[in-house]
mmCIF file as Biopython writes it, N, C-alpha, C and O atoms, coordinates in Angstrom:
data_model
#
loop_
_atom_site.group_PDB
_atom_site.id
_atom_site.type_symbol
_atom_site.label_atom_id
_atom_site.label_alt_id
_atom_site.label_comp_id
_atom_site.label_asym_id
_atom_site.label_entity_id
_atom_site.label_seq_id
_atom_site.pdbx_PDB_ins_code
_atom_site.Cartn_x
_atom_site.Cartn_y
_atom_site.Cartn_z
_atom_site.occupancy
_atom_site.B_iso_or_equiv
_atom_site.auth_seq_id
_atom_site.auth_asym_id
_atom_site.pdbx_PDB_model_num
ATOM 1   N N  . UNK A ? 1  ? 0.811   -1.198 0.000  1.0 0.0 1  A 1 
ATOM 2   C CA . UNK A ? 1  ? 0.000   0.000  0.000  1.0 0.0 1  A 1 
ATOM 3   C C  . UNK A ? 1  ? 0.861   1.271  0.000  1.0 0.0 1  A 1 
ATOM 4   O O  . UNK A ? 1  ? 0.486   2.267  -0.619 1.0 0.0 1  A 1 
ATOM 5   N N  . UNK A ? 2  ? 1.985   1.246  0.673  1.0 0.0 2  A 1 
ATOM 6   C CA . UNK A ? 2  ? 2.835   2.431  0.779  1.0 0.0 2  A 1 
ATOM 7   C C  . UNK A ? 2  ? 4.117   2.317  -0.041 1.0 0.0 2  A 1 
ATOM 8   O O  . UNK A ? 2  ? 5.062   3.068  0.198  1.0 0.0 2  A 1 
ATOM 9   N N  . UNK A ? 3  ? 4.170   1.409  -0.987 1.0 0.0 3  A 1 
ATOM 10  C CA . UNK A ? 3  ? 5.396   1.122  -1.731 1.0 0.0 3  A 1 
ATOM 11  C C  . UNK A ? 3  ? 5.950   2.356  -2.446 1.0 0.0 3  A 1 
ATOM 12  O O  . UNK A ? 3  ? 7.153   2.610  -2.390 1.0 0.0 3  A 1 
ATOM 13  N N  . UNK A ? 4  ? 5.099   3.116  -3.109 1.0 0.0 4  A 1 
ATOM 14  C CA . UNK A ? 4  ? 5.586   4.294  -3.846 1.0 0.0 4  A 1 
ATOM 15  C C  . UNK A ? 4  ? 6.162   5.342  -2.904 1.0 0.0 4  A 1 
ATOM 16  O O  . UNK A ? 4  ? 7.200   5.938  -3.191 1.0 0.0 4  A 1 
ATOM 17  N N  . UNK A ? 5  ? 5.488   5.569  -1.778 1.0 0.0 5  A 1 
ATOM 18  C CA . UNK A ? 5  ? 5.997   6.551  -0.810 1.0 0.0 5  A 1 
ATOM 19  C C  . UNK A ? 5  ? 7.324   6.088  -0.229 1.0 0.0 5  A 1 
ATOM 20  O O  . UNK A ? 5  ? 8.260   6.880  -0.116 1.0 0.0 5  A 1 
ATOM 21  N N  . UNK A ? 6  ? 7.416   4.816  0.139  1.0 0.0 6  A 1 
ATOM 22  C CA . UNK A ? 6  ? 8.661   4.284  0.678  1.0 0.0 6  A 1 
ATOM 23  C C  . UNK A ? 6  ? 9.785   4.377  -0.349 1.0 0.0 6  A 1 
ATOM 24  O O  . UNK A ? 6  ? 10.909  4.739  -0.002 1.0 0.0 6  A 1 
ATOM 25  N N  . UNK A ? 7  ? 9.495   4.055  -1.609 1.0 0.0 7  A 1 
ATOM 26  C CA . UNK A ? 7  ? 10.502  4.129  -2.668 1.0 0.0 7  A 1 
ATOM 27  C C  . UNK A ? 7  ? 10.991  5.563  -2.877 1.0 0.0 7  A 1 
ATOM 28  O O  . UNK A ? 7  ? 12.137  5.784  -3.270 1.0 0.0 7  A 1 
ATOM 29  N N  . UNK A ? 8  ? 10.118  6.532  -2.614 1.0 0.0 8  A 1 
ATOM 30  C CA . UNK A ? 8  ? 10.486  7.943  -2.766 1.0 0.0 8  A 1 
ATOM 31  C C  . UNK A ? 8  ? 11.148  8.506  -1.513 1.0 0.0 8  A 1 
ATOM 32  O O  . UNK A ? 8  ? 11.505  9.683  -1.467 1.0 0.0 8  A 1 
ATOM 33  N N  . UNK A ? 9  ? 11.311  7.649  -0.487 1.0 0.0 9  A 1 
ATOM 34  C CA . UNK A ? 9  ? 11.951  8.104  0.748  1.0 0.0 9  A 1 
ATOM 35  C C  . UNK A ? 9  ? 11.017  8.840  1.692  1.0 0.0 9  A 1 
ATOM 36  O O  . UNK A ? 9  ? 11.477  9.533  2.599  1.0 0.0 9  A 1 
ATOM 37  N N  . UNK A ? 10 ? 9.729   8.703  1.497  1.0 0.0 10 A 1 
ATOM 38  C CA . UNK A ? 10 ? 8.740   9.364  2.361  1.0 0.0 10 A 1 
ATOM 39  C C  . UNK A ? 10 ? 8.409   8.422  3.510  1.0 0.0 10 A 1 
ATOM 40  O O  . UNK A ? 10 ? 7.901   7.325  3.281  1.0 0.0 10 A 1 
ATOM 41  N N  . UNK A ? 11 ? 8.689   8.831  4.739  1.0 0.0 11 A 1 
ATOM 42  C CA . UNK A ? 11 ? 8.376   7.956  5.883  1.0 0.0 11 A 1 
ATOM 43  C C  . UNK A ? 11 ? 6.867   7.903  6.118  1.0 0.0 11 A 1 
ATOM 44  O O  . UNK A ? 11 ? 6.183   8.924  6.051  1.0 0.0 11 A 1 
ATOM 45  N N  . UNK A ? 12 ? 6.362   6.709  6.391  1.0 0.0 12 A 1 
ATOM 46  C CA . UNK A ? 12 ? 4.933   6.501  6.630  1.0 0.0 12 A 1 
ATOM 47  C C  . UNK A ? 12 ? 4.710   6.299  8.125  1.0 0.0 12 A 1 
ATOM 48  O O  . UNK A ? 12 ? 5.273   5.387  8.730  1.0 0.0 12 A 1 
ATOM 49  N N  . UNK A ? 13 ? 3.892   7.152  8.704  1.0 0.0 13 A 1 
ATOM 50  C CA . UNK A ? 13 ? 3.514   7.034  10.109 1.0 0.0 13 A 1 
ATOM 51  C C  . UNK A ? 13 ? 2.007   6.837  10.148 1.0 0.0 13 A 1 
ATOM 52  O O  . UNK A ? 13 ? 1.249   7.683  9.673  1.0 0.0 13 A 1 
ATOM 53  N N  . UNK A ? 14 ? 1.577   5.718  10.714 1.0 0.0 14 A 1 
ATOM 54  C CA . UNK A ? 14 ? 0.151   5.431  10.806 1.0 0.0 14 A 1 
ATOM 55  C C  . UNK A ? 14 ? -0.337  5.685  12.231 1.0 0.0 14 A 1 
ATOM 56  O O  . UNK A ? 14 ? 0.450   5.806  13.170 1.0 0.0 14 A 1 
ATOM 57  N N  . UNK A ? 15 ? -1.640  5.760  12.356 1.0 0.0 15 A 1 
ATOM 58  C CA . UNK A ? 15 ? -2.268  6.019  13.651 1.0 0.0 15 A 1 
ATOM 59  C C  . UNK A ? 15 ? -3.365  4.988  13.861 1.0 0.0 15 A 1 
ATOM 60  O O  . UNK A ? 15 ? -4.290  4.879  13.056 1.0 0.0 15 A 1 
ATOM 61  N N  . UNK A ? 16 ? -3.256  4.231  14.951 1.0 0.0 16 A 1 
ATOM 62  C CA . UNK A ? 16 ? -4.262  3.228  15.298 1.0 0.0 16 A 1 
ATOM 63  C C  . UNK A ? 16 ? -4.411  2.171  14.198 1.0 0.0 16 A 1 
ATOM 64  O O  . UNK A ? 16 ? -5.527  1.757  13.882 1.0 0.0 16 A 1 
ATOM 65  N N  . UNK A ? 17 ? -3.318  1.749  13.633 1.0 0.0 17 A 1 
ATOM 66  C CA . UNK A ? 17 ? -3.329  0.726  12.592 1.0 0.0 17 A 1 
ATOM 67  C C  . UNK A ? 17 ? -2.154  -0.224 12.827 1.0 0.0 17 A 1 
ATOM 68  O O  . UNK A ? 17 ? -1.213  -0.258 12.034 1.0 0.0 17 A 1 
ATOM 69  N N  . UNK A ? 18 ? -2.207  -0.992 13.912 1.0 0.0 18 A 1 
ATOM 70  C CA . UNK A ? 18 ? -1.048  -1.756 14.370 1.0 0.0 18 A 1 
ATOM 71  C C  . UNK A ? 18 ? -0.535  -2.828 13.421 1.0 0.0 18 A 1 
ATOM 72  O O  . UNK A ? 18 ? 0.644   -3.175 13.491 1.0 0.0 18 A 1 
ATOM 73  N N  . UNK A ? 19 ? -1.365  -3.365 12.542 1.0 0.0 19 A 1 
ATOM 74  C CA . UNK A ? 19 ? -0.924  -4.421 11.642 1.0 0.0 19 A 1 
ATOM 75  C C  . UNK A ? 19 ? -0.626  -3.920 10.234 1.0 0.0 19 A 1 
ATOM 76  O O  . UNK A ? 19 ? -0.437  -4.718 9.316  1.0 0.0 19 A 1 
ATOM 77  N N  . UNK A ? 20 ? -0.583  -2.613 10.062 1.0 0.0 20 A 1 
ATOM 78  C CA . UNK A ? 20 ? -0.369  -2.038 8.736  1.0 0.0 20 A 1 
ATOM 79  C C  . UNK A ? 20 ? 1.040   -2.365 8.234  1.0 0.0 20 A 1 
ATOM 80  O O  . UNK A ? 20 ? 2.014   -2.174 8.962  1.0 0.0 20 A 1 
ATOM 81  N N  . UNK A ? 21 ? 1.154   -2.847 7.016  1.0 0.0 21 A 1 
ATOM 82  C CA . UNK A ? 21 ? 2.441   -3.185 6.412  1.0 0.0 21 A 1 
ATOM 83  C C  . UNK A ? 21 ? 3.032   -1.966 5.709  1.0 0.0 21 A 1 
ATOM 84  O O  . UNK A ? 21 ? 2.308   -1.205 5.066  1.0 0.0 21 A 1 
ATOM 85  N N  . UNK A ? 22 ? 4.331   -1.784 5.829  1.0 0.0 22 A 1 
ATOM 86  C CA . UNK A ? 22 ? 5.025   -0.733 5.103  1.0 0.0 22 A 1 
ATOM 87  C C  . UNK A ? 22 ? 5.185   0.575  5.849  1.0 0.0 22 A 1 
ATOM 88  O O  . UNK A ? 22 ? 5.759   1.525  5.317  1.0 0.0 22 A 1 
ATOM 89  N N  . UNK A ? 23 ? 4.686   0.638  7.074  1.0 0.0 23 A 1 
ATOM 90  C CA . UNK A ? 23 ? 4.835   1.886  7.822  1.0 0.0 23 A 1 
ATOM 91  C C  . UNK A ? 23 ? 6.149   1.876  8.609  1.0 0.0 23 A 1 
ATOM 92  O O  . UNK A ? 23 ? 6.672   0.816  8.953  1.0 0.0 23 A 1 
ATOM 93  N N  . UNK A ? 24 ? 6.662   3.055  8.881  1.0 0.0 24 A 1 
ATOM 94  C CA . UNK A ? 24 ? 7.858   3.208  9.691  1.0 0.0 24 A 1 
ATOM 95  C C  . UNK A ? 24 ? 7.498   3.154  11.171 1.0 0.0 24 A 1 
ATOM 96  O O  . UNK A ? 24 ? 8.241   2.594  11.977 1.0 0.0 24 A 1 
ATOM 97  N N  . UNK A ? 25 ? 6.354   3.739  11.525 1.0 0.0 25 A 1 
ATOM 98  C CA . UNK A ? 25 ? 5.937   3.876  12.916 1.0 0.0 25 A 1 
ATOM 99  C C  . UNK A ? 25 ? 4.421   3.894  12.980 1.0 0.0 25 A 1 
ATOM 100 O O  . UNK A ? 25 ? 3.763   4.440  12.095 1.0 0.0 25 A 1 
ATOM 101 N N  . UNK A ? 26 ? 3.869   3.298  14.024 1.0 0.0 26 A 1 
ATOM 102 C CA . UNK A ? 26 ? 2.431   3.372  14.278 1.0 0.0 26 A 1 
ATOM 103 C C  . UNK A ? 26 ? 2.234   4.010  15.645 1.0 0.0 26 A 1 
ATOM 104 O O  . UNK A ? 26 ? 2.839   3.576  16.626 1.0 0.0 26 A 1 
ATOM 105 N N  . UNK A ? 27 ? 1.403   5.024  15.717 1.0 0.0 27 A 1 
ATOM 106 C CA . UNK A ? 27 ? 1.126   5.723  16.971 1.0 0.0 27 A 1 
ATOM 107 C C  . UNK A ? 27 ? -0.158  5.163  17.570 1.0 0.0 27 A 1 
ATOM 108 O O  . UNK A ? 27 ? -1.206  5.162  16.926 1.0 0.0 27 A 1 
ATOM 109 N N  . UNK A ? 28 ? -0.066  4.691  18.797 1.0 0.0 28 A 1 
ATOM 110 C CA . UNK A ? 28 ? -1.226  4.170  19.514 1.0 0.0 28 A 1 
ATOM 111 C C  . UNK A ? 28 ? -1.501  5.070  20.716 1.0 0.0 28 A 1 
ATOM 112 O O  . UNK A ? 28 ? -0.579  5.665  21.275 1.0 0.0 28 A 1 
ATOM 113 N N  . UNK A ? 29 ? -2.750  5.168  21.105 1.0 0.0 29 A 1 
ATOM 114 C CA . UNK A ? 29 ? -3.128  5.969  22.260 1.0 0.0 29 A 1 
ATOM 115 C C  . UNK A ? 29 ? -3.861  5.086  23.259 1.0 0.0 29 A 1 
ATOM 116 O O  . UNK A ? 29 ? -4.160  3.928  22.967 1.0 0.0 29 A 1 
ATOM 117 N N  . UNK A ? 30 ? -4.149  5.625  24.427 1.0 0.0 30 A 1 
ATOM 118 C CA . UNK A ? 30 ? -4.967  4.912  25.399 1.0 0.0 30 A 1 
ATOM 119 C C  . UNK A ? 30 ? -6.400  4.953  24.873 1.0 0.0 30 A 1 
ATOM 120 O O  . UNK A ? 30 ? -7.117  5.932  25.078 1.0 0.0 30 A 1 
ATOM 121 N N  . UNK A ? 31 ? -6.806  3.887  24.199 1.0 0.0 31 A 1 
ATOM 122 C CA . UNK A ? 31 ? -8.098  3.887  23.521 1.0 0.0 31 A 1 
ATOM 123 C C  . UNK A ? 31 ? -9.281  4.086  24.455 1.0 0.0 31 A 1 
ATOM 124 O O  . UNK A ? 31 ? -10.236 4.779  24.103 1.0 0.0 31 A 1 
ATOM 125 N N  . UNK A ? 32 ? -9.233  3.493  25.629 1.0 0.0 32 A 1 
ATOM 126 C CA . UNK A ? 32 ? -10.353 3.609  26.562 1.0 0.0 32 A 1 
ATOM 127 C C  . UNK A ? 32 ? -10.544 5.063  26.998 1.0 0.0 32 A 1 
ATOM 128 O O  . UNK A ? 32 ? -11.655 5.594  26.964 1.0 0.0 32 A 1 
ATOM 129 N N  . UNK A ? 33 ? -9.459  5.686  27.402 1.0 0.0 33 A 1 
ATOM 130 C CA . UNK A ? 33 ? -9.519  7.082  27.859 1.0 0.0 33 A 1 
ATOM 131 C C  . UNK A ? 33 ? -9.944  8.022  26.718 1.0 0.0 33 A 1 
ATOM 132 O O  . UNK A ? 33 ? -10.789 8.897  26.906 1.0 0.0 33 A 1 
ATOM 133 N N  . UNK A ? 34 ? -9.353  7.829  25.552 1.0 0.0 34 A 1 
ATOM 134 C CA . UNK A ? 34 ? -9.679  8.660  24.398 1.0 0.0 34 A 1 
ATOM 135 C C  . UNK A ? 34 ? -11.150 8.486  24.015 1.0 0.0 34 A 1 
ATOM 136 O O  . UNK A ? 34 ? -11.854 9.468  23.780 1.0 0.0 34 A 1 
ATOM 137 N N  . UNK A ? 35 ? -11.615 7.224  23.954 1.0 0.0 35 A 1 
ATOM 138 C CA . UNK A ? 35 ? -12.994 6.958  23.552 1.0 0.0 35 A 1 
ATOM 139 C C  . UNK A ? 35 ? -13.997 7.548  24.536 1.0 0.0 35 A 1 
ATOM 140 O O  . UNK A ? 35 ? -15.015 8.106  24.128 1.0 0.0 35 A 1 
ATOM 141 N N  . UNK A ? 36 ? -13.711 7.426  25.826 1.0 0.0 36 A 1 
ATOM 142 C CA . UNK A ? 36 ? -14.615 7.991  26.831 1.0 0.0 36 A 1 
ATOM 143 C C  . UNK A ? 36 ? -14.746 9.501  26.659 1.0 0.0 36 A 1 
ATOM 144 O O  . UNK A ? 36 ? -15.853 10.039 26.701 1.0 0.0 36 A 1 
ATOM 145 N N  . UNK A ? 37 ? -13.625 10.179 26.468 1.0 0.0 37 A 1 
ATOM 146 C CA . UNK A ? 37 ? -13.671 11.639 26.297 1.0 0.0 37 A 1 
ATOM 147 C C  . UNK A ? 37 ? -14.338 12.003 24.977 1.0 0.0 37 A 1 
ATOM 148 O O  . UNK A ? 37 ? -15.145 12.931 24.918 1.0 0.0 37 A 1 
ATOM 149 N N  . UNK A ? 38 ? -14.001 11.273 23.925 1.0 0.0 38 A 1 
ATOM 150 C CA . UNK A ? 38 ? -14.596 11.549 22.615 1.0 0.0 38 A 1 
ATOM 151 C C  . UNK A ? 38 ? -16.111 11.384 22.656 1.0 0.0 38 A 1 
ATOM 152 O O  . UNK A ? 38 ? -16.837 12.238 22.146 1.0 0.0 38 A 1 
ATOM 153 N N  . UNK A ? 39 ? -16.597 10.303 23.254 1.0 0.0 39 A 1 
ATOM 154 C CA . UNK A ? 39 ? -18.033 10.060 23.294 1.0 0.0 39 A 1 
ATOM 155 C C  . UNK A ? 39 ? -18.755 11.057 24.192 1.0 0.0 39 A 1 
ATOM 156 O O  . UNK A ? 39 ? -19.879 11.458 23.891 1.0 0.0 39 A 1 
ATOM 157 N N  . UNK A ? 40 ? -18.128 11.459 25.281 1.0 0.0 40 A 1 
ATOM 158 C CA . UNK A ? 40 ? -18.713 12.485 26.138 1.0 0.0 40 A 1 
ATOM 159 C C  . UNK A ? 40 ? -18.888 13.779 25.352 1.0 0.0 40 A 1 
ATOM 160 O O  . UNK A ? 40 ? -19.953 14.395 25.381 1.0 0.0 40 A 1 
ATOM 161 N N  . UNK A ? 41 ? -17.831 14.183 24.648 1.0 0.0 41 A 1 
ATOM 162 C CA . UNK A ? 41 ? -17.896 15.407 23.845 1.0 0.0 41 A 1 
ATOM 163 C C  . UNK A ? 41 ? -18.886 15.261 22.692 1.0 0.0 41 A 1 
ATOM 164 O O  . UNK A ? 41 ? -19.695 16.157 22.448 1.0 0.0 41 A 1 
ATOM 165 N N  . UNK A ? 42 ? -18.824 14.136 21.987 1.0 0.0 42 A 1 
ATOM 166 C CA . UNK A ? 42 ? -19.715 13.896 20.848 1.0 0.0 42 A 1 
ATOM 167 C C  . UNK A ? 42 ? -21.178 13.954 21.278 1.0 0.0 42 A 1 
ATOM 168 O O  . UNK A ? 42 ? -21.992 14.608 20.627 1.0 0.0 42 A 1 
ATOM 169 N N  . UNK A ? 43 ? -21.513 13.276 22.365 1.0 0.0 43 A 1 
ATOM 170 C CA . UNK A ? 43 ? -22.893 13.273 22.850 1.0 0.0 43 A 1 
ATOM 171 C C  . UNK A ? 43 ? -23.351 14.688 23.199 1.0 0.0 43 A 1 
ATOM 172 O O  . UNK A ? 43 ? -24.474 15.076 22.878 1.0 0.0 43 A 1 
ATOM 173 N N  . UNK A ? 44 ? -22.496 15.448 23.845 1.0 0.0 44 A 1 
ATOM 174 C CA . UNK A ? 44 ? -22.848 16.828 24.213 1.0 0.0 44 A 1 
ATOM 175 C C  . UNK A ? 44 ? -23.110 17.669 22.958 1.0 0.0 44 A 1 
ATOM 176 O O  . UNK A ? 44 ? -24.068 18.441 22.917 1.0 0.0 44 A 1 
ATOM 177 N N  . UNK A ? 45 ? -22.264 17.520 21.941 1.0 0.0 45 A 1 
ATOM 178 C CA . UNK A ? 45 ? -22.390 18.330 20.729 1.0 0.0 45 A 1 
ATOM 179 C C  . UNK A ? 45 ? -23.634 17.997 19.920 1.0 0.0 45 A 1 
ATOM 180 O O  . UNK A ? 45 ? -24.147 18.856 19.202 1.0 0.0 45 A 1 
ATOM 181 N N  . UNK A ? 46 ? -24.139 16.747 20.023 1.0 0.0 46 A 1 
ATOM 182 C CA . UNK A ? 46 ? -25.316 16.390 19.223 1.0 0.0 46 A 1 
ATOM 183 C C  . UNK A ? 46 ? -26.577 16.243 20.069 1.0 0.0 46 A 1 
ATOM 184 O O  . UNK A ? 46 ? -27.554 15.631 19.638 1.0 0.0 46 A 1 
ATOM 185 N N  . UNK A ? 47 ? -26.550 16.806 21.272 1.0 0.0 47 A 1 
ATOM 186 C CA . UNK A ? 47 ? -27.755 16.818 22.098 1.0 0.0 47 A 1 
ATOM 187 C C  . UNK A ? 47 ? -28.095 15.491 22.741 1.0 0.0 47 A 1 
ATOM 188 O O  . UNK A ? 47 ? -29.264 15.214 23.009 1.0 0.0 47 A 1 
ATOM 189 N N  . UNK A ? 48 ? -27.097 14.670 22.993 1.0 0.0 48 A 1 
ATOM 190 C CA . UNK A ? 48 ? -27.234 13.395 23.711 1.0 0.0 48 A 1 
ATOM 191 C C  . UNK A ? 48 ? -27.891 12.263 22.928 1.0 0.0 48 A 1 
ATOM 192 O O  . UNK A ? 48 ? -28.088 11.186 23.490 1.0 0.0 48 A 1 
ATOM 193 N N  . UNK A ? 49 ? -28.243 12.459 21.648 1.0 0.0 49 A 1 
ATOM 194 C CA . UNK A ? 49 ? -28.735 11.345 20.840 1.0 0.0 49 A 1 
ATOM 195 C C  . UNK A ? 49 ? -28.516 11.651 19.373 1.0 0.0 49 A 1 
ATOM 196 O O  . UNK A ? 49 ? -28.451 12.814 18.974 1.0 0.0 49 A 1 
ATOM 197 N N  . UNK A ? 50 ? -28.402 10.601 18.571 1.0 0.0 50 A 1 
ATOM 198 C CA . UNK A ? 50 ? -28.184 10.773 17.142 1.0 0.0 50 A 1 
ATOM 199 C C  . UNK A ? 50 ? -27.219 9.733  16.601 1.0 0.0 50 A 1 
ATOM 200 O O  . UNK A ? 50 ? -26.888 8.762  17.282 1.0 0.0 50 A 1 
ATOM 201 N N  . UNK A ? 51 ? -26.776 9.944  15.384 1.0 0.0 51 A 1 
ATOM 202 C CA . UNK A ? 51 ? -25.856 9.024  14.729 1.0 0.0 51 A 1 
ATOM 203 C C  . UNK A ? 51 ? -24.576 9.764  14.371 1.0 0.0 51 A 1 
ATOM 204 O O  . UNK A ? 51 ? -24.562 10.986 14.229 1.0 0.0 51 A 1 
ATOM 205 N N  . UNK A ? 52 ? -23.511 9.001  14.229 1.0 0.0 52 A 1 
ATOM 206 C CA . UNK A ? 52 ? -22.253 9.568  13.769 1.0 0.0 52 A 1 
ATOM 207 C C  . UNK A ? 52 ? -21.496 8.512  12.993 1.0 0.0 52 A 1 
ATOM 208 O O  . UNK A ? 52 ? -21.803 7.323  13.088 1.0 0.0 52 A 1 
ATOM 209 N N  . UNK A ? 53 ? -20.517 8.936  12.231 1.0 0.0 53 A 1 
ATOM 210 C CA . UNK A ? 53 ? -19.693 8.003  11.468 1.0 0.0 53 A 1 
ATOM 211 C C  . UNK A ? 53 ? -18.247 8.506  11.500 1.0 0.0 53 A 1 
ATOM 212 O O  . UNK A ? 53 ? -17.998 9.711  11.518 1.0 0.0 53 A 1 
ATOM 213 N N  . UNK A ? 54 ? -17.321 7.583  11.505 1.0 0.0 54 A 1 
ATOM 214 C CA . UNK A ? 54 ? -15.907 7.911  11.436 1.0 0.0 54 A 1 
ATOM 215 C C  . UNK A ? 54 ? -15.433 7.568  10.026 1.0 0.0 54 A 1 
ATOM 216 O O  . UNK A ? 54 ? -15.611 6.437  9.575  1.0 0.0 54 A 1 
ATOM 217 N N  . UNK A ? 55 ? -14.836 8.523  9.330  1.0 0.0 55 A 1 
ATOM 218 C CA . UNK A ? 55 ? -14.302 8.287  8.003  1.0 0.0 55 A 1 
ATOM 219 C C  . UNK A ? 55 ? -12.814 8.017  8.118  1.0 0.0 55 A 1 
ATOM 220 O O  . UNK A ? 55 ? -12.110 8.685  8.876  1.0 0.0 55 A 1 
ATOM 221 N N  . UNK A ? 56 ? -12.342 7.044  7.371  1.0 0.0 56 A 1 
ATOM 222 C CA . UNK A ? 56 ? -10.922 6.708  7.377  1.0 0.0 56 A 1 
ATOM 223 C C  . UNK A ? 56 ? -10.356 6.862  5.975  1.0 0.0 56 A 1 
ATOM 224 O O  . UNK A ? 56 ? -11.089 6.856  4.986  1.0 0.0 56 A 1 
ATOM 225 N N  . UNK A ? 57 ? -9.041  7.000  5.911  1.0 0.0 57 A 1 
ATOM 226 C CA . UNK A ? 57 ? -8.391  7.181  4.625  1.0 0.0 57 A 1 
ATOM 227 C C  . UNK A ? 57 ? -8.207  5.893  3.838  1.0 0.0 57 A 1 
ATOM 228 O O  . UNK A ? 57 ? -7.917  5.947  2.643  1.0 0.0 57 A 1 
ATOM 229 N N  . UNK A ? 58 ? -8.364  4.749  4.464  1.0 0.0 58 A 1 
ATOM 230 C CA . UNK A ? 58 ? -8.197  3.491  3.768  1.0 0.0 58 A 1 
ATOM 231 C C  . UNK A ? 58 ? -9.043  2.401  4.402  1.0 0.0 58 A 1 
ATOM 232 O O  . UNK A ? 58 ? -9.226  2.386  5.619  1.0 0.0 58 A 1 
ATOM 233 N N  . UNK A ? 59 ? -9.552  1.504  3.603  1.0 0.0 59 A 1 
ATOM 234 C CA . UNK A ? 59 ? -10.433 0.456  4.106  1.0 0.0 59 A 1 
ATOM 235 C C  . UNK A ? 59 ? -9.748  -0.614 4.944  1.0 0.0 59 A 1 
ATOM 236 O O  . UNK A ? 59 ? -10.442 -1.282 5.711  1.0 0.0 59 A 1 
ATOM 237 N N  . UNK A ? 60 ? -8.424  -0.831 4.855  1.0 0.0 60 A 1 
ATOM 238 C CA . UNK A ? 60 ? -7.832  -1.927 5.623  1.0 0.0 60 A 1 
ATOM 239 C C  . UNK A ? 60 ? -7.612  -1.634 7.105  1.0 0.0 60 A 1 
ATOM 240 O O  . UNK A ? 60 ? -6.981  -2.434 7.796  1.0 0.0 60 A 1 
ATOM 241 N N  . UNK A ? 61 ? -8.114  -0.512 7.606  1.0 0.0 61 A 1 
ATOM 242 C CA . UNK A ? 61 ? -7.932  -0.164 9.011  1.0 0.0 61 A 1 
ATOM 243 C C  . UNK A ? 61 ? -9.071  -0.800 9.812  1.0 0.0 61 A 1 
ATOM 244 O O  . UNK A ? 61 ? -10.202 -0.317 9.757  1.0 0.0 61 A 1 
ATOM 245 N N  . UNK A ? 62 ? -8.790  -1.876 10.555 1.0 0.0 62 A 1 
ATOM 246 C CA . UNK A ? 62 ? -9.860  -2.612 11.231 1.0 0.0 62 A 1 
ATOM 247 C C  . UNK A ? 62 ? -10.419 -1.950 12.480 1.0 0.0 62 A 1 
ATOM 248 O O  . UNK A ? 62 ? -11.475 -2.360 12.959 1.0 0.0 62 A 1 
ATOM 249 N N  . UNK A ? 63 ? -9.753  -0.948 13.019 1.0 0.0 63 A 1 
ATOM 250 C CA . UNK A ? 63 ? -10.170 -0.371 14.299 1.0 0.0 63 A 1 
ATOM 251 C C  . UNK A ? 63 ? -11.193 0.745  14.172 1.0 0.0 63 A 1 
ATOM 252 O O  . UNK A ? 63 ? -11.648 1.281  15.183 1.0 0.0 63 A 1 
ATOM 253 N N  . UNK A ? 64 ? -11.567 1.108  12.940 1.0 0.0 64 A 1 
ATOM 254 C CA . UNK A ? 64 ? -12.509 2.201  12.747 1.0 0.0 64 A 1 
ATOM 255 C C  . UNK A ? 64 ? -13.827 1.669  12.219 1.0 0.0 64 A 1 
ATOM 256 O O  . UNK A ? 64 ? -13.865 0.623  11.571 1.0 0.0 64 A 1 
ATOM 257 N N  . UNK A ? 65 ? -14.896 2.378  12.491 1.0 0.0 65 A 1 
ATOM 258 C CA . UNK A ? 65 ? -16.188 1.924  11.978 1.0 0.0 65 A 1 
ATOM 259 C C  . UNK A ? 65 ? -17.306 2.887  12.298 1.0 0.0 65 A 1 
ATOM 260 O O  . UNK A ? 65 ? -17.057 4.048  12.622 1.0 0.0 65 A 1 
ATOM 261 N N  . UNK A ? 66 ? -18.518 2.421  12.213 1.0 0.0 66 A 1 
ATOM 262 C CA . UNK A ? 66 ? -19.729 3.225  12.408 1.0 0.0 66 A 1 
ATOM 263 C C  . UNK A ? 66 ? -20.403 2.799  13.695 1.0 0.0 66 A 1 
ATOM 264 O O  . UNK A ? 66 ? -20.478 1.607  13.994 1.0 0.0 66 A 1 
ATOM 265 N N  . UNK A ? 67 ? -20.892 3.760  14.460 1.0 0.0 67 A 1 
ATOM 266 C CA . UNK A ? 67 ? -21.595 3.459  15.697 1.0 0.0 67 A 1 
ATOM 267 C C  . UNK A ? 67 ? -22.814 4.364  15.839 1.0 0.0 67 A 1 
ATOM 268 O O  . UNK A ? 67 ? -23.055 5.243  15.012 1.0 0.0 67 A 1 
ATOM 269 N N  . UNK A ? 68 ? -23.566 4.133  16.891 1.0 0.0 68 A 1 
ATOM 270 C CA . UNK A ? 68 ? -24.805 4.901  17.124 1.0 0.0 68 A 1 
ATOM 271 C C  . UNK A ? 68 ? -24.905 5.267  18.594 1.0 0.0 68 A 1 
ATOM 272 O O  . UNK A ? 68 ? -24.558 4.468  19.464 1.0 0.0 68 A 1 
ATOM 273 N N  . UNK A ? 69 ? -25.381 6.475  18.871 1.0 0.0 69 A 1 
ATOM 274 C CA . UNK A ? 69 ? -25.679 6.932  20.229 1.0 0.0 69 A 1 
ATOM 275 C C  . UNK A ? 69 ? -27.173 6.863  20.456 1.0 0.0 69 A 1 
ATOM 276 O O  . UNK A ? 69 ? -27.957 6.962  19.513 1.0 0.0 69 A 1 
ATOM 277 N N  . UNK A ? 70 ? -27.569 6.691  21.716 1.0 0.0 70 A 1 
ATOM 278 C CA . UNK A ? 70 ? -28.974 6.798  22.050 1.0 0.0 70 A 1 
ATOM 279 C C  . UNK A ? 70 ? -29.716 5.494  22.064 1.0 0.0 70 A 1 
ATOM 280 O O  . UNK A ? 70 ? -30.916 5.470  22.337 1.0 0.0 70 A 1 
#
């Protein structure tokens, strides 16, 4: 997936994609803490109910998806 960038000397840093091939570094965060804060903020911004979606730059990222509040 990152062959052209690697061949051009461009370092690939991924986020929350631990099994991604071809990256130089993957940055992971405390998912539980981040998710709790994100959902608290998200719920407040949409009035405590509704739908949301997370868009990703590539389909092979297994940790992202669609969820529902309420």
